[in-house]
C-alpha positions as CSV (number, residue, x, y, z in Angstrom):
1,S,133.8,18.1,4.5
2,M,134.0,21.6,3.1
3,N,137.6,21.4,1.8
4,F,137.5,22.0,-1.9
5,Q,141.2,22.8,-2.4
6,T,142.6,19.3,-1.5
7,P,139.7,16.8,-1.5
8,E,142.1,13.9,-2.0
9,N,143.3,14.4,1.7
10,I,139.8,13.9,3.0
11,K,138.6,10.5,4.1
12,Y,135.0,9.6,4.9
13,A,133.7,6.9,7.2
14,Y,130.1,5.7,6.7
15,M,127.8,3.1,8.1
16,L,124.3,2.0,7.3
17,E,122.6,1.1,10.6
18,G,120.6,-2.0,10.3
19,Y,122.9,-3.4,7.6
20,D,126.6,-2.7,8.5
21,K,128.2,-3.9,11.7
22,K,131.1,-1.4,11.6
23,W,132.2,1.8,9.9
24,S,133.7,1.6,6.4
25,I,136.4,4.1,5.4
26,T,136.8,5.4,1.9
27,E,140.3,5.0,0.4
28,G,142.1,6.4,-2.6
29,G,140.0,9.4,-3.3
30,S,136.8,7.4,-3.7
31,H,134.0,9.2,-1.9
32,T,131.1,6.9,-2.7
33,A,129.1,4.3,-0.8
34,T,127.1,1.7,-2.7
35,Y,124.5,-0.7,-1.3
36,T,122.6,-3.3,-3.3
37,N,119.9,-5.9,-2.5
38,L,118.7,-4.3,0.7
39,M,115.7,-5.8,2.4
40,Y,112.7,-3.6,2.9
41,G,112.7,-1.7,6.2
42,T,114.1,1.5,7.7
43,Y,117.9,2.2,7.8
44,T,120.0,5.1,9.0
45,F,122.9,6.2,6.8
46,R,125.6,7.8,8.9
47,V,128.7,9.6,7.5
48,K,131.6,11.6,9.0
49,A,134.8,13.0,7.6
50,T,138.4,13.9,8.4
51,N,140.1,17.3,8.1
52,D,143.3,17.9,6.1
53,D,145.4,16.6,9.0
54,G,143.5,13.3,9.2
55,D,141.7,14.0,12.4
56,W,138.1,12.7,12.6
57,S,135.4,15.2,13.1
58,N,132.7,14.8,15.7
59,N,130.3,16.4,13.3
60,E,128.3,13.4,12.0
61,R,125.5,13.5,9.4
62,K,122.6,11.1,9.3
63,I,119.8,10.4,6.8
64,I,116.9,8.0,7.4
65,I,116.1,5.8,4.4
66,H,112.8,3.8,4.2
67,I,112.5,1.0,1.7
68,A,108.8,0.1,1.2
69,T,107.5,-3.4,1.4
70,P,107.0,-4.9,-2.0
71,F,103.4,-5.1,-3.1
72,Y,103.4,-8.9,-3.4
73,L,104.3,-9.1,0.4
74,A,101.8,-6.5,1.6
75,W,98.8,-7.5,3.8
76,Y,96.3,-6.9,0.9
77,A,98.3,-9.2,-1.4
78,F,97.9,-12.0,1.1
79,I,94.1,-11.4,1.4
80,F,94.0,-11.6,-2.5
81,Y,96.0,-14.9,-2.4
82,I,93.6,-16.4,0.2
83,I,90.6,-15.4,-1.8
84,A,92.1,-16.7,-5.1
85,V,93.0,-20.1,-3.5
86,G,89.5,-20.3,-1.9
87,L,87.8,-19.6,-5.3
88,I,90.0,-22.2,-7.1
89,I,89.2,-24.8,-4.4
90,F,85.5,-23.9,-4.5
91,Y,85.5,-24.2,-8.3
92,F,86.8,-27.7,-8.2
């Protein structure tokens, strides 16, 4: 929203596709969204705002967020694990 004179009148609705099932609406002048402990993968963060009158805008913004796979779960890590276990078994 581009209203800088009365930002307390603006509400935002946001959703992280792939995580949230429904829209969350900011209340009390809070204009933040916080997500923790997300699994690796691709998500789409969507946000929309109201005007001063409280009418929801059809103008929605999206951003695609990609969280990479941790190195210990990557394909090359599993090859290393197999080789390491094979060498330990071979040693004994």
